[in-house]
Steps between C-alpha positions, in 0.01 A plus 500: 500500500757402244395377156660163566305462825176582322575239235573234764182589687288471186661168401424365849146627474448319167634172643309517827158405624292778338210511753746546786703753299186694422426520872840667542419734212168603647667555838761720341232704324317547823823619668558751226162660558557508875840664460359750243238606754755529781739707294220734393390545866862556609538767231186676616619498867841627397345780297272604781788511753765650272304694244545458125824327410752712317678382189869512453468808271323697770 
């Protein structure tokens, strides 16, 4: 996300209906935790199927 987009988003957040905006914020936080769990599980599955991942130097 570009710095200008972040600034616009935060300005909109400040002007808006805070209770409704906080609902969006809590939803976003929930989504982050869901995606973190999915990514961790995907990494485990990939490691089990492919073995340890090699780095570029190897």
